[in-house]
A tleap script that builds the chain and sets N, CA, C and O, in Angstrom:
source leaprc.protein.ff14SB
mol = sequence {
  NMET THR ARG PHE ASN LEU ASP PRO THR ASN
  LEU PRO MET LEU ASP SER SER GLN ALA ALA
  ARG LEU ASP ALA MET THR ASP ALA GLU LEU
  THR ALA GLN ALA ALA ASP ASP PRO ASP ASN
  PRO PRO LEU THR ASP ASP GLU LEU ALA ARG
  ILE ALA SER ALA ARG ARG VAL GLN ALA VAL
  ARG ALA GLN THR GLY LEU SER GLN GLN ARG
  PHE ALA GLU THR TYR ARG ILE ASN LEU ALA
  ARG LEU ARG ASP LEU GLU GLN GLY ARG SER
  ARG ALA ASP SER ALA LEU LEU ALA TYR LEU
  THR VAL ILE GLU GLY GLU PRO GLU ALA VAL
  LEU ARG ALA LEU CGLY
}
set mol.1.N position { 132.588 70.023 191.652 }
set mol.1.CA position { 133.372 70.349 190.497 }
set mol.1.C position { 132.911 69.463 189.346 }
set mol.1.O position { 132.680 68.266 189.517 }
set mol.2.N position { 132.785 70.061 188.200 }
set mol.2.CA position { 132.393 69.331 187.004 }
set mol.2.C position { 133.573 69.230 186.066 }
set mol.2.O position { 134.241 70.226 185.789 }
set mol.3.N position { 133.831 68.037 185.579 }
set mol.3.CA position { 134.909 67.843 184.613 }
set mol.3.C position { 134.289 67.606 183.246 }
set mol.3.O position { 133.240 66.976 183.120 }
set mol.4.N position { 134.953 68.118 182.241 }
set mol.4.CA position { 134.507 67.889 180.871 }
set mol.4.C position { 135.710 67.855 179.954 }
set mol.4.O position { 136.779 68.365 180.289 }
set mol.5.N position { 135.526 67.255 178.804 }
set mol.5.CA position { 136.578 67.228 177.791 }
set mol.5.C position { 136.289 68.321 176.783 }
set mol.5.O position { 135.187 68.412 176.244 }
set mol.6.N position { 137.288 69.148 176.535 }
set mol.6.CA position { 137.155 70.238 175.597 }
set mol.6.C position { 137.316 69.703 174.183 }
set mol.6.O position { 138.304 69.040 173.870 }
set mol.7.N position { 136.344 69.993 173.338 }
set mol.7.CA position { 136.390 69.582 171.940 }
set mol.7.C position { 137.028 70.708 171.133 }
set mol.7.O position { 136.415 71.763 170.967 }
set mol.8.N position { 138.250 70.508 170.626 }
set mol.8.CA position { 138.939 71.593 169.916 }
set mol.8.C position { 138.228 72.033 168.640 }
set mol.8.O position { 138.502 73.116 168.123 }
set mol.9.N position { 137.328 71.214 168.132 }
set mol.9.CA position { 136.589 71.602 166.929 }
set mol.9.C position { 135.324 72.374 167.259 }
set mol.9.O position { 134.667 72.905 166.364 }
set mol.10.N position { 134.979 72.439 168.546 }
set mol.10.CA position { 133.760 73.127 168.954 }
set mol.10.C position { 134.030 73.887 170.255 }
set mol.10.O position { 133.494 73.544 171.309 }
set mol.11.N position { 134.869 74.926 170.164 }
set mol.11.CA position { 135.275 75.671 171.347 }
set mol.11.C position { 134.129 76.535 171.871 }
set mol.11.O position { 133.332 77.046 171.084 }
set mol.12.N position { 134.038 76.702 173.193 }
set mol.12.CA position { 132.983 77.560 173.746 }
set mol.12.C position { 133.228 79.011 173.344 }
set mol.12.O position { 134.372 79.452 173.235 }
set mol.13.N position { 132.164 79.730 173.129 }
set mol.13.CA position { 132.257 81.126 172.708 }
set mol.13.C position { 131.588 82.015 173.753 }
set mol.13.O position { 130.650 81.598 174.433 }
set mol.14.N position { 132.085 83.244 173.868 }
set mol.14.CA position { 131.445 84.227 174.728 }
set mol.14.C position { 130.233 84.787 173.990 }
set mol.14.O position { 130.278 85.011 172.780 }
set mol.15.N position { 129.145 85.011 174.737 }
set mol.15.CA position { 128.030 85.693 174.083 }
set mol.15.C position { 128.331 87.192 174.074 }
set mol.15.O position { 129.298 87.625 174.700 }
set mol.16.N position { 127.546 87.964 173.397 }
set mol.16.CA position { 127.847 89.388 173.201 }
set mol.16.C position { 127.902 90.154 174.522 }
set mol.16.O position { 128.719 91.063 174.671 }
set mol.17.N position { 127.045 89.801 175.482 }
set mol.17.CA position { 127.062 90.525 176.762 }
set mol.17.C position { 128.334 90.195 177.554 }
set mol.17.O position { 128.896 91.074 178.208 }
set mol.18.N position { 128.791 88.942 177.504 }
set mol.18.CA position { 130.030 88.560 178.180 }
set mol.18.C position { 131.228 89.263 177.538 }
set mol.18.O position { 132.104 89.769 178.239 }
set mol.19.N position { 131.261 89.293 176.227 }
set mol.19.CA position { 132.356 89.948 175.517 }
set mol.19.C position { 132.373 91.446 175.817 }
set mol.19.O position { 133.439 92.029 176.011 }
set mol.20.N position { 131.193 92.067 175.855 }
set mol.20.CA position { 131.112 93.504 176.142 }
set mol.20.C position { 131.592 93.788 177.559 }
set mol.20.O position { 132.290 94.775 177.793 }
set mol.21.N position { 131.220 92.923 178.514 }
set mol.21.CA position { 131.644 93.096 179.904 }
set mol.21.C position { 133.166 93.024 180.020 }
set mol.21.O position { 133.773 93.833 180.721 }
set mol.22.N position { 133.782 92.062 179.337 }
set mol.22.CA position { 135.234 91.940 179.374 }
set mol.22.C position { 135.916 93.111 178.674 }
set mol.22.O position { 136.931 93.619 179.152 }
set mol.23.N position { 135.364 93.536 177.554 }
set mol.23.CA position { 135.951 94.656 176.816 }
set mol.23.C position { 135.921 95.944 177.629 }
set mol.23.O position { 136.787 96.804 177.468 }
set mol.24.N position { 134.919 96.077 178.507 }
set mol.24.CA position { 134.776 97.294 179.300 }
set mol.24.C position { 135.725 97.335 180.504 }
set mol.24.O position { 135.893 98.385 181.125 }
set mol.25.N position { 136.343 96.200 180.832 }
set mol.25.CA position { 137.217 96.133 182.004 }
set mol.25.C position { 138.640 96.573 181.648 }
set mol.25.O position { 139.134 96.316 180.550 }
set mol.26.N position { 139.272 97.233 182.597 }
set mol.26.CA position { 140.672 97.616 182.416 }
set mol.26.C position { 141.567 96.411 182.699 }
set mol.26.O position { 141.115 95.407 183.250 }
set mol.27.N position { 142.836 96.520 182.318 }
set mol.27.CA position { 143.783 95.439 182.610 }
set mol.27.C position { 143.884 95.206 184.111 }
set mol.27.O position { 143.980 94.063 184.559 }
set mol.28.N position { 143.863 96.282 184.886 }
set mol.28.CA position { 143.953 96.157 186.348 }
set mol.28.C position { 142.740 95.406 186.897 }
set mol.28.O position { 142.880 94.564 187.784 }
set mol.29.N position { 141.556 95.709 186.375 }
set mol.29.CA position { 140.346 95.013 186.832 }
set mol.29.C position { 140.384 93.537 186.442 }
set mol.29.O position { 140.005 92.676 187.237 }
set mol.30.N position { 140.836 93.243 185.234 }
set mol.30.CA position { 140.951 91.844 184.805 }
set mol.30.C position { 141.945 91.084 185.678 }
set mol.30.O position { 141.694 89.948 186.079 }
set mol.31.N position { 143.078 91.728 185.967 }
set mol.31.CA position { 144.101 91.102 186.803 }
set mol.31.C position { 143.579 90.856 188.213 }
set mol.31.O position { 143.819 89.795 188.790 }
set mol.32.N position { 142.869 91.829 188.767 }
set mol.32.CA position { 142.315 91.683 190.117 }
set mol.32.C position { 141.286 90.556 190.160 }
set mol.32.O position { 141.271 89.766 191.104 }
set mol.33.N position { 140.436 90.478 189.153 }
set mol.33.CA position { 139.423 89.409 189.141 }
set mol.33.C position { 140.091 88.044 188.985 }
set mol.33.O position { 139.685 87.075 189.626 }
set mol.34.N position { 141.113 87.969 188.137 }
set mol.34.CA position { 141.820 86.703 187.962 }
set mol.34.C position { 142.491 86.279 189.264 }
set mol.34.O position { 142.472 85.100 189.616 }
set mol.35.N position { 143.082 87.228 189.977 }
set mol.35.CA position { 143.756 86.927 191.246 }
set mol.35.C position { 142.768 86.458 192.303 }
set mol.35.O position { 143.128 85.670 193.178 }
set mol.36.N position { 141.530 86.928 192.236 }
set mol.36.CA position { 140.506 86.554 193.214 }
set mol.36.C position { 139.798 85.248 192.873 }
set mol.36.O position { 139.013 84.751 193.681 }
set mol.37.N position { 140.056 84.683 191.698 }
set mol.37.CA position { 139.368 83.469 191.260 }
set mol.37.C position { 139.952 82.256 191.973 }
set mol.37.O position { 141.104 81.901 191.725 }
set mol.38.N position { 139.184 81.607 192.858 }
set mol.38.CA position { 139.713 80.463 193.608 }
set mol.38.C position { 139.999 79.253 192.718 }
set mol.38.O position { 140.773 78.373 193.097 }
set mol.39.N position { 139.383 79.205 191.544 }
set mol.39.CA position { 139.620 78.089 190.633 }
set mol.39.C position { 140.836 78.306 189.747 }
set mol.39.O position { 141.219 77.415 188.987 }
set mol.40.N position { 141.444 79.478 189.837 }
set mol.40.CA position { 142.582 79.806 188.991 }
set mol.40.C position { 143.615 80.603 189.783 }
set mol.40.O position { 143.856 81.775 189.493 }
set mol.41.N position { 144.228 79.960 190.790 }
set mol.41.CA position { 145.191 80.702 191.600 }
set mol.41.C position { 146.417 81.079 190.775 }
set mol.41.O position { 146.760 80.376 189.825 }
set mol.42.N position { 147.081 82.182 191.127 }
set mol.42.CA position { 148.295 82.557 190.392 }
set mol.42.C position { 149.378 81.514 190.582 }
set mol.42.O position { 149.428 80.828 191.603 }
set mol.43.N position { 150.240 81.403 189.593 }
set mol.43.CA position { 151.337 80.449 189.676 }
set mol.43.C position { 152.350 80.912 190.722 }
set mol.43.O position { 152.612 82.104 190.878 }
set mol.44.N position { 152.907 79.939 191.426 }
set mol.44.CA position { 153.953 80.251 192.403 }
set mol.44.C position { 155.271 80.475 191.676 }
set mol.44.O position { 155.393 80.169 190.489 }
set mol.45.N position { 156.249 81.007 192.384 }
set mol.45.CA position { 157.569 81.203 191.793 }
set mol.45.C position { 158.158 79.872 191.348 }
set mol.45.O position { 158.808 79.804 190.305 }
set mol.46.N position { 157.941 78.811 192.123 }
set mol.46.CA position { 158.454 77.491 191.755 }
set mol.46.C position { 157.779 76.979 190.484 }
set mol.46.O position { 158.444 76.427 189.608 }
set mol.47.N position { 156.464 77.161 190.380 }
set mol.47.CA position { 155.758 76.729 189.175 }
set mol.47.C position { 156.250 77.497 187.945 }
set mol.47.O position { 156.445 76.912 186.879 }
set mol.48.N position { 156.444 78.783 188.095 }
set mol.48.CA position { 156.962 79.591 186.987 }
set mol.48.C position { 158.365 79.136 186.587 }
set mol.48.O position { 158.692 79.094 185.401 }
set mol.49.N position { 159.187 78.799 187.571 }
set mol.49.CA position { 160.549 78.330 187.293 }
set mol.49.C position { 160.518 76.988 186.572 }
set mol.49.O position { 161.310 76.760 185.658 }
set mol.50.N position { 159.609 76.095 186.975 }
set mol.50.CA position { 159.500 74.797 186.304 }
set mol.50.C position { 159.033 74.968 184.859 }
set mol.50.O position { 159.489 74.248 183.970 }
set mol.51.N position { 158.130 75.914 184.622 }
set mol.51.CA position { 157.668 76.185 183.258 }
set mol.51.C position { 158.820 76.719 182.410 }
set mol.51.O position { 159.014 76.281 181.276 }
set mol.52.N position { 159.579 77.658 182.957 }
set mol.52.CA position { 160.721 78.218 182.230 }
set mol.52.C position { 161.750 77.123 181.930 }
set mol.52.O position { 162.306 77.075 180.833 }
set mol.53.N position { 161.997 76.259 182.892 }
set mol.53.CA position { 162.936 75.161 182.709 }
set mol.53.C position { 162.443 74.217 181.621 }
set mol.53.O position { 163.218 73.791 180.764 }
set mol.54.N position { 161.160 73.890 181.657 }
set mol.54.CA position { 160.580 72.988 180.658 }
set mol.54.C position { 160.719 73.575 179.256 }
set mol.54.O position { 161.071 72.865 178.314 }
set mol.55.N position { 160.446 74.861 179.121 }
set mol.55.CA position { 160.556 75.506 177.805 }
set mol.55.C position { 161.997 75.486 177.306 }
set mol.55.O position { 162.237 75.296 176.113 }
set mol.56.N position { 162.944 75.678 178.197 }
set mol.56.CA position { 164.362 75.673 177.815 }
set mol.56.C position { 164.776 74.295 177.311 }
set mol.56.O position { 165.408 74.174 176.261 }
set mol.57.N position { 164.413 73.251 178.067 }
set mol.57.CA position { 164.763 71.881 177.679 }
set mol.57.C position { 164.096 71.539 176.348 }
set mol.57.O position { 164.742 70.980 175.462 }
set mol.58.N position { 162.821 71.867 176.201 }
set mol.58.CA position { 162.107 71.582 174.953 }
set mol.58.C position { 162.740 72.299 173.772 }
set mol.58.O position { 162.865 71.729 172.688 }
set mol.59.N position { 163.140 73.554 173.981 }
set mol.59.CA position { 163.714 74.347 172.889 }
set mol.59.C position { 165.040 73.751 172.409 }
set mol.59.O position { 165.286 73.666 171.206 }
set mol.60.N position { 165.887 73.341 173.344 }
set mol.60.CA position { 167.175 72.760 172.953 }
set mol.60.C position { 166.949 71.436 172.229 }
set mol.60.O position { 167.588 71.170 171.211 }
set mol.61.N position { 166.052 70.611 172.742 }
set mol.61.CA position { 165.783 69.327 172.076 }
set mol.61.C position { 165.184 69.564 170.699 }
set mol.61.O position { 165.553 68.882 169.742 }
set mol.62.N position { 164.259 70.524 170.579 }
set mol.62.CA position { 163.637 70.819 169.288 }
set mol.62.C position { 164.690 71.266 168.273 }
set mol.62.O position { 164.607 70.922 167.094 }
set mol.63.N position { 165.670 72.026 168.733 }
set mol.63.CA position { 166.740 72.492 167.837 }
set mol.63.C position { 167.512 71.312 167.248 }
set mol.63.O position { 167.985 71.376 166.113 }
set mol.64.N position { 167.636 70.240 168.022 }
set mol.64.CA position { 168.362 69.069 167.521 }
set mol.64.C position { 167.513 68.242 166.559 }
set mol.64.O position { 168.046 67.482 165.749 }
set mol.65.N position { 166.197 68.390 166.651 }
set mol.65.CA position { 165.302 67.605 165.801 }
set mol.65.C position { 165.134 66.170 166.261 }
set mol.65.O position { 164.580 65.346 165.532 }
set mol.66.N position { 165.604 65.861 167.460 }
set mol.66.CA position { 165.540 64.492 167.967 }
set mol.66.C position { 164.290 64.273 168.813 }
set mol.66.O position { 163.784 65.198 169.447 }
set mol.67.N position { 163.803 63.036 168.812 }
set mol.67.CA position { 162.724 62.657 169.715 }
set mol.67.C position { 163.264 62.670 171.140 }
set mol.67.O position { 164.474 62.749 171.349 }
set mol.68.N position { 162.370 62.594 172.114 }
set mol.68.CA position { 162.835 62.536 173.502 }
set mol.68.C position { 163.769 61.352 173.704 }
set mol.68.O position { 164.834 61.486 174.305 }
set mol.69.N position { 163.362 60.189 173.197 }
set mol.69.CA position { 164.166 58.993 173.405 }
set mol.69.C position { 165.543 59.125 172.751 }
set mol.69.O position { 166.553 58.803 173.375 }
set mol.70.N position { 165.594 59.594 171.504 }
set mol.70.CA position { 166.879 59.733 170.813 }
set mol.70.C position { 167.755 60.800 171.467 }
set mol.70.O position { 168.968 60.625 171.581 }
set mol.71.N position { 167.141 61.911 171.899 }
set mol.71.CA position { 167.898 62.966 172.571 }
set mol.71.C position { 168.510 62.422 173.861 }
set mol.71.O position { 169.688 62.639 174.144 }
set mol.72.N position { 167.692 61.712 174.638 }
set mol.72.CA position { 168.172 61.145 175.901 }
set mol.72.C position { 169.317 60.160 175.660 }
set mol.72.O position { 170.322 60.178 176.370 }
set mol.73.N position { 169.155 59.302 174.652 }
set mol.73.CA position { 170.208 58.338 174.339 }
set mol.73.C position { 171.468 59.036 173.840 }
set mol.73.O position { 172.573 58.725 174.285 }
set mol.74.N position { 171.301 59.968 172.926 }
set mol.74.CA position { 172.439 60.639 172.306 }
set mol.74.C position { 173.267 61.420 173.322 }
set mol.74.O position { 174.497 61.367 173.308 }
set mol.75.N position { 172.572 62.149 174.207 }
set mol.75.CA position { 173.276 63.024 175.147 }
set mol.75.C position { 173.349 62.443 176.559 }
set mol.75.O position { 173.731 63.132 177.505 }
set mol.76.N position { 172.978 61.166 176.688 }
set mol.76.CA position { 173.107 60.421 177.942 }
set mol.76.C position { 172.391 61.096 179.110 }
set mol.76.O position { 172.947 61.299 180.189 }
set mol.77.N position { 171.149 61.428 178.842 }
set mol.77.CA position { 170.273 61.983 179.868 }
set mol.77.C position { 169.203 60.940 180.141 }
set mol.77.O position { 168.647 60.369 179.202 }
set mol.78.N position { 168.910 60.685 181.381 }
set mol.78.CA position { 167.888 59.706 181.734 }
set mol.78.C position { 166.560 60.110 181.085 }
set mol.78.O position { 166.112 61.247 181.237 }
set mol.79.N position { 165.934 59.175 180.362 }
set mol.79.CA position { 164.707 59.474 179.619 }
set mol.79.C position { 163.576 59.918 180.544 }
set mol.79.O position { 162.858 60.867 180.229 }
set mol.80.N position { 163.413 59.249 181.667 }
set mol.80.CA position { 162.345 59.639 182.602 }
set mol.80.C position { 162.598 61.048 183.132 }
set mol.80.O position { 161.662 61.831 183.291 }
set mol.81.N position { 163.845 61.366 183.402 }
set mol.81.CA position { 164.200 62.719 183.868 }
set mol.81.C position { 163.901 63.752 182.786 }
set mol.81.O position { 163.360 64.818 183.081 }
set mol.82.N position { 164.249 63.446 181.533 }
set mol.82.CA position { 163.976 64.356 180.425 }
set mol.82.C position { 162.472 64.606 180.301 }
set mol.82.O position { 162.040 65.744 180.118 }
set mol.83.N position { 161.691 63.551 180.401 }
set mol.83.CA position { 160.231 63.711 180.318 }
set mol.83.C position { 159.711 64.569 181.466 }
set mol.83.O position { 158.876 65.449 181.259 }
set mol.84.N position { 160.200 64.315 182.669 }
set mol.84.CA position { 159.785 65.122 183.822 }
set mol.84.C position { 160.136 66.592 183.611 }
set mol.84.O position { 159.350 67.482 183.936 }
set mol.85.N position { 161.316 66.833 183.069 }
set mol.85.CA position { 161.741 68.213 182.810 }
set mol.85.C position { 160.847 68.875 181.773 }
set mol.85.O position { 160.379 69.995 181.978 }
set mol.86.N position { 160.609 68.189 180.663 }
set mol.86.CA position { 159.818 68.781 179.584 }
set mol.86.C position { 158.356 68.974 179.964 }
set mol.86.O position { 157.685 69.849 179.416 }
set mol.87.N position { 157.863 68.178 180.884 }
set mol.87.CA position { 156.472 68.307 181.302 }
set mol.87.C position { 156.322 69.198 182.536 }
set mol.87.O position { 155.221 69.345 183.067 }
set mol.88.N position { 157.419 69.787 182.986 }
set mol.88.CA position { 157.366 70.727 184.092 }
set mol.88.C position { 157.183 70.100 185.456 }
set mol.88.O position { 156.825 70.793 186.409 }
set mol.89.N position { 157.418 68.803 185.572 }
set mol.89.CA position { 157.285 68.150 186.871 }
set mol.89.C position { 158.512 68.386 187.737 }
set mol.89.O position { 158.459 68.231 188.957 }
set mol.90.N position { 159.627 68.763 187.097 }
set mol.90.CA position { 160.839 69.094 187.847 }
set mol.90.C position { 161.597 70.174 187.079 }
set mol.90.O position { 161.264 70.486 185.935 }
set mol.91.N position { 162.619 70.743 187.722 }
set mol.91.CA position { 163.418 71.812 187.115 }
set mol.91.C position { 164.819 71.326 186.842 }
set mol.91.O position { 165.362 70.489 187.563 }
set mol.92.N position { 165.392 71.865 185.792 }
set mol.92.CA position { 166.789 71.558 185.482 }
set mol.92.C position { 167.682 72.311 186.458 }
set mol.92.O position { 167.466 73.491 186.734 }
set mol.93.N position { 168.685 71.613 186.974 }
set mol.93.CA position { 169.651 72.281 187.857 }
set mol.93.C position { 170.666 73.035 187.003 }
set mol.93.O position { 170.639 72.953 185.775 }
set mol.94.N position { 171.553 73.760 187.655 }
set mol.94.CA position { 172.503 74.604 186.929 }
set mol.94.C position { 173.437 73.783 186.048 }
set mol.94.O position { 173.814 74.239 184.968 }
set mol.95.N position { 173.821 72.582 186.485 }
set mol.95.CA position { 174.715 71.747 185.679 }
set mol.95.C position { 174.021 71.306 184.382 }
set mol.95.O position { 174.623 71.340 183.309 }
set mol.96.N position { 172.770 70.899 184.487 }
set mol.96.CA position { 172.039 70.486 183.290 }
set mol.96.C position { 171.796 71.672 182.371 }
set mol.96.O position { 171.881 71.534 181.151 }
set mol.97.N position { 171.495 72.833 182.937 }
set mol.97.CA position { 171.312 74.024 182.104 }
set mol.97.C position { 172.600 74.366 181.354 }
set mol.97.O position { 172.557 74.762 180.189 }
set mol.98.N position { 173.737 74.214 182.020 }
set mol.98.CA position { 175.025 74.457 181.365 }
set mol.98.C position { 175.249 73.432 180.248 }
set mol.98.O position { 175.709 73.780 179.160 }
set mol.99.N position { 174.922 72.175 180.525 }
set mol.99.CA position { 175.064 71.113 179.520 }
set mol.99.C position { 174.182 71.408 178.308 }
set mol.99.O position { 174.615 71.234 177.169 }
set mol.100.N position { 172.957 71.850 178.546 }
set mol.100.CA position { 172.054 72.192 177.447 }
set mol.100.C position { 172.600 73.354 176.619 }
set mol.100.O position { 172.448 73.378 175.397 }
set mol.101.N position { 173.228 74.306 177.281 }
set mol.101.CA position { 173.827 75.438 176.570 }
set mol.101.C position { 174.932 74.959 175.639 }
set mol.101.O position { 175.056 75.445 174.515 }
set mol.102.N position { 175.743 73.996 176.108 }
set mol.102.CA position { 176.811 73.454 175.273 }
set mol.102.C position { 176.205 72.641 174.125 }
set mol.102.O position { 176.661 72.748 172.987 }
set mol.103.N position { 175.191 71.836 174.411 }
set mol.103.CA position { 174.519 71.071 173.349 }
set mol.103.C position { 173.966 72.021 172.297 }
set mol.103.O position { 174.085 71.771 171.098 }
set mol.104.N position { 173.368 73.100 172.748 }
set mol.104.CA position { 172.767 74.067 171.831 }
set mol.104.C position { 173.825 74.753 170.962 }
set mol.104.O position { 173.627 74.933 169.760 }
set mol.105.N position { 174.939 75.129 171.573 }
set mol.105.CA position { 175.956 75.889 170.854 }
set mol.105.C position { 176.973 75.058 170.109 }
set mol.105.O position { 177.451 75.463 169.049 }
set mol.106.N position { 177.310 73.901 170.648 }
set mol.106.CA position { 178.371 73.062 170.070 }
set mol.106.C position { 177.975 71.584 170.115 }
set mol.106.O position { 178.648 70.787 170.767 }
set mol.107.N position { 176.903 71.215 169.437 }
set mol.107.CA position { 176.457 69.818 169.529 }
set mol.107.C position { 177.494 68.809 169.034 }
set mol.107.O position { 177.602 67.708 169.575 }
set mol.108.N position { 178.256 69.186 168.006 }
set mol.108.CA position { 179.274 68.272 167.480 }
set mol.108.C position { 180.371 68.019 168.517 }
set mol.108.O position { 180.859 66.896 168.649 }
set mol.109.N position { 180.750 69.052 169.240 }
set mol.109.CA position { 181.768 68.909 170.273 }
set mol.109.C position { 181.290 67.971 171.377 }
set mol.109.O position { 182.062 67.160 171.890 }
set mol.110.N position { 180.021 68.084 171.737 }
set mol.110.CA position { 179.469 67.185 172.761 }
set mol.110.C position { 179.500 65.755 172.257 }
set mol.110.O position { 179.889 64.844 172.988 }
set mol.111.N position { 179.088 65.551 171.004 }
set mol.111.CA position { 179.080 64.199 170.448 }
set mol.111.C position { 180.502 63.626 170.381 }
set mol.111.O position { 180.704 62.444 170.659 }
set mol.112.N position { 181.485 64.456 170.014 }
set mol.112.CA position { 182.891 63.998 170.009 }
set mol.112.C position { 183.338 63.637 171.420 }
set mol.112.O position { 183.999 62.619 171.623 }
set mol.113.N position { 182.980 64.462 172.386 }
set mol.113.CA position { 183.401 64.215 173.770 }
set mol.113.C position { 182.776 62.940 174.321 }
set mol.113.O position { 183.396 62.219 175.103 }
set mol.114.N position { 181.547 62.673 173.908 }
set mol.114.CA position { 180.862 61.468 174.401 }
set mol.114.C position { 181.339 60.219 173.663 }
set mol.114.O position { 181.075 59.094 174.090 }
set mol.115.N position { 182.043 60.430 172.552 }
set mol.115.CA position { 182.655 59.317 171.817 }
set mol.115.C position { 181.658 58.476 171.110 }
set mol.115.O position { 182.027 57.505 170.450 }
savepdb mol mol.pdb
quit
């Protein structure tokens, strides 16, 4: 396996024959080839759930405009746990998802309740 750092200012490009080959493939053929690629296995249900959870946590925090540290302090969420959630290393449980829903809908009420 070869590792390299991708330079965002100099992205790799498809040559015309590669682009033509991809353009000629149907969605079903592209999906089948992607599924057969050993270097790019499909995401598991757990991985998809962790991604969805991460996006939810990030979206609620972004709505508040707070940094991770300030959000964690303000809403009394462990900072390491928040980072794990936002980076998809773990999933939010139903209680945390409910708490995020309340933060999203009634942030002032949460702040009053937390005193």
